[in-house]
RODO-2510 file (C-alpha; in nm, 4 decimals, decimal comma):
residues 449
     n   res          X          Y          Z
     1     m    20,2307    10,9720     1,3980
     2     a    19,9912    11,2604     1,5762
     3     k    19,9583    11,4267     1,2285
     4     e    19,8776    11,1035     1,0434
     5     w    19,5959    11,0433     1,3235
     6     v    19,4225    11,3853     1,2585
     7     e    19,4317    11,3396     0,9075
     8     m    19,2558    11,0044     0,9640
     9     t    18,8694    10,9497     0,9189
    10     s    18,7020    10,8159     1,2258
    11     e    18,6200    10,4702     1,0303
    12     e    19,0153    10,4885     0,9740
    13     k    19,1092    10,5684     1,3639
    14     h    18,8280    10,2985     1,4709
    15     e    19,0133    10,0454     1,2564
    16     a    19,3543    10,1442     1,3600
    17     l    19,2434    10,1123     1,7263
    18     f    19,1142     9,7525     1,6543
    19     a    19,4119     9,6579     1,4726
    20     r    19,6418     9,7530     1,7845
    21     w    19,4414     9,5566     2,0348
    22     m    19,4980     9,2747     1,7852
    23     a    19,8733     9,3154     1,8400
    24     p    19,9603     9,3760     2,1729
    25     k    20,2925     9,5269     2,3173
    26     d    20,4689     9,4319     2,6235
    27     p    20,5949     9,7038     2,8374
    28     e    20,9362     9,7719     2,6349
    29     g    20,6988     9,8544     2,3074
    30     n    20,8060     9,5110     2,1532
    31     d    20,5562     9,3091     2,0056
    32     l    20,3934     9,0663     2,3256
    33     k    20,5228     8,6954     2,3482
    34     f    20,2205     8,4627     2,3604
    35     q    20,2735     8,1556     2,5581
    36     s    20,2232     7,9451     2,2397
    37     p    20,1085     7,9605     1,9063
    38     q    19,7582     7,8384     2,0106
    39     a    19,7325     8,1042     2,2507
    40     e    19,7822     8,3679     1,9965
    41     e    19,5604     8,2258     1,7538
    42     a    19,2974     8,1869     2,0389
    43     f    19,3353     8,5844     2,1428
    44     k    19,3023     8,6816     1,7904
    45     e    18,9821     8,4781     1,7326
    46     r    18,8434     8,6159     2,0514
    47     i    18,8959     8,9900     1,9356
    48     t    18,7909     8,8937     1,6529
    49     r    18,4690     8,7656     1,7468
    50     i    18,4215     9,0912     1,9889
    51     k    18,4818     9,3235     1,6885
    52     d    18,2285     9,1619     1,4630
    53     a    17,9882     9,1790     1,7655
    54     i    18,0428     9,5667     1,7863
    55     q    18,0228     9,6271     1,4058
    56     m    17,7007     9,4340     1,3876
    57     k    17,8446     9,1528     1,1531
    58     k    17,7222     8,8163     1,1584
    59     l    17,9880     8,6490     1,3465
    60     p    18,2141     8,3576     1,1691
    61     d    18,1659     8,1012     1,4339
    62     r    17,9672     8,1688     1,7394
    63     v    17,8246     8,4533     1,9848
    64     p    18,0875     8,5683     2,2213
    65     v    18,1002     8,5542     2,6018
    66     f    18,2206     8,7805     2,8543
    67     v    18,2091     8,7378     3,2478
    68     t    18,2458     9,0686     3,4482
    69     p    18,2580     9,0458     3,8117
    70     s    18,3186     9,2374     4,0764
    71     f    18,4491     9,0654     4,3651
    72     f    18,3577     8,7050     4,2559
    73     p    18,7276     8,6098     4,1739
    74     a    18,8465     8,6685     4,5019
    75     y    18,5259     8,4489     4,6573
    76     y    18,6209     8,1949     4,4013
    77     a    18,9820     8,1446     4,5030
    78     g    18,9112     8,1314     4,8853
    79     i    19,0048     8,4773     4,9911
    80     t    18,8136     8,7858     5,1098
    81     p    18,7904     9,1112     4,9388
    82     q    18,9954     9,3026     5,1728
    83     e    19,2616     9,0464     5,0991
    84     a    19,2516     9,1373     4,6990
    85     m    19,2402     9,4798     4,8042
    86     y    19,5844     9,4813     4,9912
    87     d    19,7536     9,1699     4,8842
    88     y    19,8237     9,2347     4,5176
    89     d    19,9613     8,9005     4,4754
    90     k    19,6513     8,7361     4,6107
    91     c    19,4640     8,9335     4,3943
    92     c    19,6328     8,8764     4,0552
    93     m    19,6282     8,4689     4,1549
    94     a    19,2573     8,4859     4,2303
    95     f    19,1777     8,6553     3,8948
    96     k    19,4136     8,4550     3,6949
    97     k    19,2386     8,1252     3,8308
    98     f    18,8977     8,2892     3,7558
    99     i    18,9902     8,3381     3,3724
   100     m    19,1493     8,0317     3,2987
   101     d    18,8676     7,8254     3,5097
   102     f    18,5894     8,0297     3,2696
   103     e    18,7825     8,0865     2,9665
   104     p    18,5509     8,3973     2,8896
   105     d    18,6112     8,5764     2,5076
   106     g    18,6352     8,9134     2,7335
   107     n    18,7628     8,9837     3,0954
   108     l    18,8002     9,3002     3,2934
   109     g    19,1388     9,1858     3,4172
   110     a    19,2234     9,2412     3,8024
   111     l    19,1544     9,6154     3,8485
   112     v    18,8154     9,6071     4,0058
   113     p    18,9122     9,5435     4,3681
   114     g    19,1301     9,8528     4,3705
   115     p    19,4445     9,9135     4,5925
   116     g    19,3349     9,9462     4,9308
   117     k    19,6611    10,0884     5,0973
   118     f    19,6527    10,3636     4,8432
   119     f    19,2890    10,4612     4,9388
   120     e    19,4333    10,4479     5,3180
   121     i    19,7086    10,6377     5,2556
   122     l    19,5125    10,9520     5,1449
   123     d    19,1943    10,9015     5,3583
   124     y    18,9465    10,8464     5,1145
   125     k    18,6101    10,9449     5,1679
   126     l    18,3696    10,8945     4,8887
   127     y    18,3796    10,5194     4,9421
   128     s    18,3882    10,2387     5,2335
   129     w    18,5878     9,9424     5,1237
   130     p    18,6522     9,5991     5,2983
   131     g    18,8305     9,6180     5,6293
   132     h    18,7609    10,0230     5,6229
   133     g    18,4173    10,0968     5,7041
   134     v    18,2463     9,7628     5,5756
   135     a    18,3595     9,4123     5,6793
   136     p    18,6497     9,2429     5,5608
   137     e    18,4306     8,9951     5,3706
   138     q    18,1951     9,2638     5,2043
   139     s    18,2199     9,4454     4,8621
   140     y    18,2630     9,8238     4,9145
   141     q    18,0009    10,1158     4,9539
   142     c    17,9790    10,4508     4,8036
   143     n    17,9283    10,7282     5,0535
   144     e    17,6554    10,9725     4,9594
   145     g    17,7549    11,3578     5,0295
   146     e    17,7386    11,7001     4,8545
   147     y    18,1443    11,7104     4,8104
   148     m    18,0404    12,0005     4,5782
   149     k    17,8410    12,2940     4,7445
   150     a    17,5380    12,4341     4,5744
   151     d    17,6724    12,7692     4,5112
   152     e    18,0211    12,6422     4,3579
   153     y    17,8861    12,5994     3,9888
   154     d    18,0645    12,9155     3,8984
   155     a    18,3665    12,7730     4,0383
   156     l    18,3242    12,4738     3,8648
   157     i    18,2756    12,6367     3,5300
   158     e    18,5248    12,8944     3,5323
   159     d    18,7963    12,6354     3,5985
   160     p    18,7602    12,2897     3,6544
   161     s    19,1078    12,1753     3,7199
   162     n    19,1363    12,4893     3,9795
   163     y    18,8028    12,3840     4,1858
   164     f    18,9295    12,0028     4,1692
   165     t    19,2516    12,0661     4,3283
   166     h    19,1130    12,3518     4,5649
   167     s    18,7804    12,2499     4,6592
   168     y    18,6807    11,8773     4,5716
   169     l    18,9799    11,6586     4,6593
   170     p    19,0524    11,8124     4,9679
   171     r    18,6685    11,6973     5,0530
   172     v    18,7141    11,3630     4,9274
   173     f    19,0468    11,2578     5,0045
   174     g    19,1344    11,3588     5,3910
   175     k    19,4652    11,3902     5,3564
   176     l    19,4744    11,6621     5,0640
   177     d    19,3404    11,9166     5,2700
   178     g    19,6964    12,1402     5,2303
   179     f    19,5486    12,1982     4,8464
   180     q    19,3043    12,4207     4,9790
   181     m    19,6074    12,6542     5,1092
   182     l    19,7587    12,6574     4,7203
   183     p    19,7585    12,9814     4,5161
   184     a    19,5885    12,9517     4,1734
   185     l    19,9000    12,8453     3,9192
   186     t    19,7906    13,0719     3,6775
   187     g    19,8714    13,3755     3,8707
   188     i    20,2603    13,2838     3,9021
   189     l    20,3848    13,5175     3,6116
   190     e    20,7173    13,6518     3,5511
   191     m    20,9119    13,7554     3,8578
   192     y    20,7149    14,0283     4,0254
   193     g    20,5333    13,8260     4,3260
   194     v    20,6587    13,5298     4,2164
   195     a    20,7975    13,4189     4,5828
   196     v    20,4780    13,5208     4,7372
   197     n    20,3236    13,2651     4,5572
   198     f    20,5108    12,9914     4,6831
   199     i    20,5083    13,0524     5,0309
   200     p    20,1874    12,7904     5,0828
   201     f    20,4222    12,5321     4,9831
   202     g    20,6673    12,5998     5,2936
   203     l    20,3779    12,5682     5,5240
   204     p    20,3728    12,2668     5,7400
   205     p    19,9789    12,1177     5,6027
   206     v    20,0966    12,1858     5,2321
   207     q    20,4080    11,9745     5,2843
   208     a    20,2085    11,7059     5,4737
   209     t    19,9648    11,6755     5,1737
   210     y    20,2609    11,6471     4,9564
   211     k    20,4298    11,3476     5,1469
   212     a    20,1003    11,1931     5,1377
   213     l    20,0892    11,2234     4,7760
   214     f    20,4454    11,0923     4,7359
   215     d    20,3387    10,7804     4,9384
   216     a    19,9838    10,7142     4,7334
   217     g    20,2112    10,7618     4,4333
   218     a    20,4568    10,4823     4,5352
   219     e    20,1676    10,2572     4,6254
   220     a    20,0058    10,3466     4,3140
   221     l    20,2843    10,2397     4,1273
   222     k    20,3666     9,9281     4,3225
   223     w    19,9734     9,8274     4,2602
   224     m    19,9895     9,9345     3,8718
   225     g    20,3143     9,7414     3,8705
   226     a    20,0999     9,3979     3,9767
   227     m    19,8077     9,4608     3,7590
   228     g    20,0237     9,5452     3,4344
   229     a    20,2305     9,1893     3,4603
   230     f    19,8789     9,0586     3,5222
   231     n    19,7441     9,2087     3,1889
   232     g    20,0357     9,0776     3,0383
   233     e    20,0241     8,7285     3,1325
   234     v    19,6629     8,7177     3,0776
   235     t    19,7172     8,8340     2,7273
   236     a    19,9834     8,6082     2,6563
   237     a    19,7360     8,3057     2,7684
   238     g    19,5171     8,4259     2,4789
   239     f    19,2679     8,6376     2,7046
   240     p    19,1561     8,9972     2,6154
   241     i    19,0842     9,2182     2,8360
   242     i    18,7936     9,4144     2,7219
   243     a    18,8355     9,7822     2,8553
   244     a    19,1221    10,0548     2,8157
   245     g    18,9821    10,2899     3,0777
   246     f    18,6652    10,4834     3,1437
   247     t    18,4842    10,7849     3,1271
   248     k    18,1632    10,9111     3,2231
   249     a    17,8062    11,1063     3,1141
   250     p    17,8565    11,4748     3,2410
   251     f    17,5112    11,4352     3,4354
   252     d    17,6901    11,1384     3,6270
   253     v    18,0171    11,3333     3,7212
   254     i    17,8053    11,5582     3,8915
   255     g    17,5466    11,3651     4,0398
   256     d    17,7478    11,0669     4,1569
   257     t    18,0279    11,2003     4,3137
   258     l    18,0133    11,6023     4,3168
   259     r    17,6431    11,7254     4,4257
   260     g    17,5709    11,3715     4,5051
   261     t    17,1883    11,2409     4,4196
   262     r    16,9712    11,4750     4,6386
   263     g    17,1800    11,7814     4,5255
   264     i    17,1868    11,7325     4,1844
   265     m    16,7969    11,6514     4,1800
   266     v    16,7556    11,9988     4,3469
   267     d    16,9698    12,1898     4,0944
   268     m    16,7244    12,0854     3,8126
   269     y    16,4685    12,2769     4,0129
   270     r    16,6290    12,5630     4,1449
   271     q    16,9399    12,6335     3,9233
   272     p    16,8777    12,4090     3,5840
   273     d    17,0904    12,6700     3,3740
   274     k    17,3849    12,6323     3,6150
   275     l    17,3796    12,2819     3,5658
   276     l    17,3397    12,2368     3,2070
   277     e    17,6264    12,5003     3,1668
   278     a    17,8496    12,2824     3,4058
   279     m    17,7671    11,9886     3,2139
   280     d    17,8316    12,1657     2,8863
   281     r    18,1655    12,2424     3,0313
   282     l    18,2666    11,8920     3,1518
   283     t    18,1579    11,7247     2,8185
   284     p    18,5106    11,8010     2,6262
   285     i    18,6998    11,6926     2,9489
   286     m    18,4759    11,3490     2,9434
   287     i    18,5522    11,3149     2,5861
   288     k    18,9412    11,3845     2,6133
   289     m    18,9386    11,1542     2,9296
   290     g    18,8298    10,8330     2,7198
   291     v    19,0072    10,9363     2,4162
   292     s    19,3675    10,9726     2,6039
   293     t    19,3271    10,6496     2,7634
   294     a    19,2313    10,4341     2,4583
   295     m    19,5329    10,6056     2,2501
   296     m    19,7847    10,5404     2,5615
   297     a    19,6639    10,1407     2,5998
   298     g    19,5951    10,1055     2,1962
   299     h    19,2841     9,9457     2,2768
   300     p    18,9320    10,0868     2,1271
   301     i    18,7028    10,0282     2,4194
   302     i    18,6120    10,2679     2,6941
   303     f    18,3791    10,1954     2,9680
   304     m    18,1352    10,3917     3,0721
   305     p    17,9177    10,3505     3,4143
   306     l    17,5594    10,4761     3,3845
   307     h    17,3704    10,5980     3,6805
   308     k    17,1475    10,8843     3,7342
   309     g    16,9695    10,8477     3,4124
   310     a    16,7964    10,5107     3,4709
   311     d    16,4132    10,4361     3,5166
   312     g    16,3042    10,6532     3,8051
   313     f    16,5374    10,9000     3,8611
   314     l    16,4097    11,1538     3,6071
   315     s    16,0927    11,1760     3,4114
   316     d    16,1243    11,1644     3,0125
   317     e    16,1332    11,5240     3,0022
   318     q    16,4109    11,5515     3,2506
   319     f    16,6122    11,2528     3,0701
   320     k    16,5789    11,4272     2,7335
   321     k    16,6796    11,7970     2,8368
   322     f    16,9681    11,7302     3,1361
   323     y    17,1258    11,3448     3,0813
   324     w    17,0865    11,2423     2,7087
   325     p    17,2351    11,5789     2,5468
   326     t    17,5651    11,5515     2,6828
   327     f    17,5860    11,1902     2,7304
   328     k    17,5547    11,1624     2,3698
   329     k    17,8155    11,4121     2,2878
   330     v    18,0790    11,2585     2,5037
   331     m    17,9726    10,9239     2,3050
   332     m    17,9601    11,1000     1,9813
   333     g    18,3389    11,2964     2,0302
   334     l    18,4308    10,9240     2,1382
   335     i    18,3266    10,7644     1,8498
   336     a    18,4878    11,0388     1,6321
   337     e    18,8194    10,9460     1,7588
   338     g    18,7645    10,5664     1,6690
   339     v    18,6779    10,5008     2,0295
   340     v    18,4113    10,2451     2,1314
   341     p    18,1952    10,3644     2,4013
   342     m    18,0881    10,0872     2,6208
   343     p    17,7976    10,2447     2,8337
   344     a    17,6908    10,0182     3,1045
   345     a    17,3168    10,0640     3,1651
   346     e    17,2875     9,9328     3,5398
   347     g    16,9214     9,8891     3,6683
   348     h    16,6385     9,9610     3,4838
   349     w    16,6694    10,1837     3,1332
   350     t    16,3937    10,0485     2,9248
   351     t    16,2081    10,3904     2,9053
   352     r    16,5406    10,5595     2,7876
   353     l    16,6121    10,2891     2,4645
   354     e    16,4099    10,4653     2,2394
   355     v    16,6148    10,8023     2,2944
   356     m    16,9647    10,6069     2,3167
   357     s    16,9129    10,4511     1,9703
   358     d    17,0002    10,8020     1,7838
   359     l    17,3614    10,6830     1,7326
   360     p    17,5802    10,5671     1,4375
   361     k    17,5781    10,2223     1,3719
   362     g    17,8183     9,9705     1,4757
   363     k    18,0251    10,2012     1,6957
   364     t    17,9297    10,1158     2,0679
   365     l    17,8754     9,8246     2,3117
   366     w    17,6024     9,8142     2,5614
   367     m    17,6066     9,6262     2,8990
   368     i    17,2545     9,5681     2,9348
   369     d    17,1250     9,4957     3,3177
   370     q    16,7746     9,4674     3,4318
   371     s    16,6175     9,6305     3,0980
   372     d    16,3797     9,4766     2,8647
   373     i    16,5934     9,2735     2,6569
   374     a    16,3380     9,2484     2,3565
   375     k    16,2943     9,6227     2,3449
   376     a    16,6652     9,6812     2,3769
   377     k    16,7091     9,4659     2,0734
   378     k    16,4806     9,6503     1,8810
   379     t    16,5989     9,9813     1,9612
   380     i    16,9466    10,0949     2,0806
   381     g    17,0093     9,6868     1,9366
   382     k    16,9681     9,8255     1,5908
   383     v    17,2691    10,0450     1,5918
   384     g    17,4901     9,9237     1,8947
   385     c    17,6089     9,5947     2,0265
   386     l    17,4402     9,4322     2,3186
   387     f    17,5785     9,2512     2,6181
   388     g    17,4537     9,0983     2,9161
   389     n    17,0869     9,0635     3,0983
   390     v    17,1963     8,7497     3,2983
   391     p    17,0637     8,8213     3,6011
   392     s    17,2488     8,8343     3,9301
   393     d    17,0088     8,6697     4,1311
   394     l    16,9823     8,3809     3,8762
   395     l    17,3600     8,3252     3,9265
   396     v    17,3148     8,3128     4,3094
   397     v    17,0079     8,0899     4,3911
   398     g    16,9339     7,9565     4,0271
   399     t    17,0636     7,5988     3,8593
   400     p    17,2715     7,5395     3,6074
   401     q    16,9926     7,4342     3,4034
   402     q    16,7545     7,7489     3,4685
   403     v    17,0683     7,9596     3,3439
   404     k    17,1152     7,7554     3,0020
   405     d    16,7679     7,8184     2,9643
   406     y    16,7855     8,1797     2,9975
   407     v    17,1288     8,2121     2,8186
   408     k    16,9512     7,9996     2,5160
   409     n    16,6254     8,2593     2,5391
   410     l    16,8628     8,5481     2,5309
   411     i    17,0199     8,4009     2,2422
   412     d    16,7254     8,3322     2,0528
   413     t    16,6050     8,7026     2,1056
   414     c    16,9094     8,9135     2,0511
   415     a    17,1815     8,7089     1,8683
   416     k    17,0224     8,6581     1,5205
   417     g    17,2295     8,8300     1,2711
   418     g    17,5142     8,9364     1,5083
   419     g    17,5447     9,2304     1,7464
   420     y    17,4909     9,0174     2,1190
   421     i    17,7687     8,9018     2,3270
   422     v    17,6420     8,6442     2,6237
   423     s    17,7254     8,8295     2,9610
   424     n    17,6163     8,8610     3,3124
   425     g    17,4327     9,1903     3,3241
   426     a    17,5829     9,3555     3,6264
   427     f    17,8717     9,3223     3,8470
   428     f    17,8602     9,0433     4,0578
   429     d    18,0462     8,9367     4,4085
   430     q    17,8829     8,6283     4,5044
   431     a    17,7571     8,3308     4,2679
   432     k    17,7428     7,9924     4,2305
   433     p    18,0203     7,8721     4,0351
   434     e    17,8553     7,6039     3,8488
   435     n    17,6026     7,8699     3,7191
   436     v    17,8751     8,0731     3,6096
   437     h    18,0226     7,8007     3,3955
   438     a    17,6706     7,7257     3,2755
   439     m    17,6437     8,1074     3,1248
   440     v    17,9792     8,0337     2,9670
   441     d    17,8757     7,7050     2,8582
   442     a    17,5254     7,7715     2,7124
   443     a    17,6876     8,0318     2,4842
   444     r    17,9220     7,8269     2,3090
   445     e    17,6584     7,5584     2,2909
   446     y    17,3344     7,7605     2,1705
   447     g    17,5466     8,0517     2,0070
   448     v    17,6793     7,8724     1,7566
   449     y    17,6192     8,0412     1,3964
***
């Protein structure tokens, strides 16, 4: 199979991944048993709508509709975000109720809340989460920091895995500080000195780190067992999950969680060459991360959250020099392997749209938040499928009729000839359920071809 895959063209790989998505498997590798013939038919109809939209075809019946929430399903089901993160049964119940009640063509599953106990076991510092740094009723928050120091680019470039193990992970996971004492594994050669390299594994801090890893691994298995069962259940009911996994633009890898916003902005002026070299080093890693997940899941779509390239973070010249080249390389690397990148252009990206339209047609799926949707349709919308742009504030404070009117305008602006999917534009926590229903209903009412 591996040889056959290597010999396929990118187009053949693209079609093969969609075919695998259309024919899901159960955990044992057998064909998934749908709840009914009607559920199987609905599942295939939904994927066909999504596939045709991505490939810029005029759809056979109507515009698809996604609903992509953050903690909204928890609030909707009457539980707190904290409960959704710590009680996996309650989490799955909430997200199942959400999917069954709103019946979107595509959903994100129940992975968004994440496993609170896992984060707690490892003393995760990059985020505060409900009941652990923020109120149980609130969403999580990112904790900005320079988790990679300004003088550590060479270490990252020379050996990213070694750098993450010895420097980055101990800084963002308090219980992994024993990693700092480990030898470089590439130095364990032949018999001479081998035992010396293993001495750190006998030290109490290192053993405590591995104990934390074992405990965290057990919790992660428990969480993923619940999520896997949930995914199988909603798929069997006829509802596709729209992303197999995620990867990132190299600038965001460094700017979001390594150097932080301030750090990477300073580096563009003080050590631009090191920043560019580091992003080049990360590019194949980000491609492999997305492709391997898609292959393992048998699913073509890989989510890419975009942050530091938005309007206001960088000048046009800086965007073209620092952000776009490696971001484009990652997307092209994914596309070459048949994968569909799904960049989420969170916030405003209106000034970037023209530059980002330099991509092959029918291979990308763009989540549009607050950018000018008409301009998006005339730029990246000529080569890629758009979804989103229904504002979060409208879902919170608007009326159902206002939501319907907004969606109708989106369909009139974007849906002619295909290449558009109705959806909210940003991951939302709070909303009026009647407004979310109005968004879905409007797609079905106004989006018929």
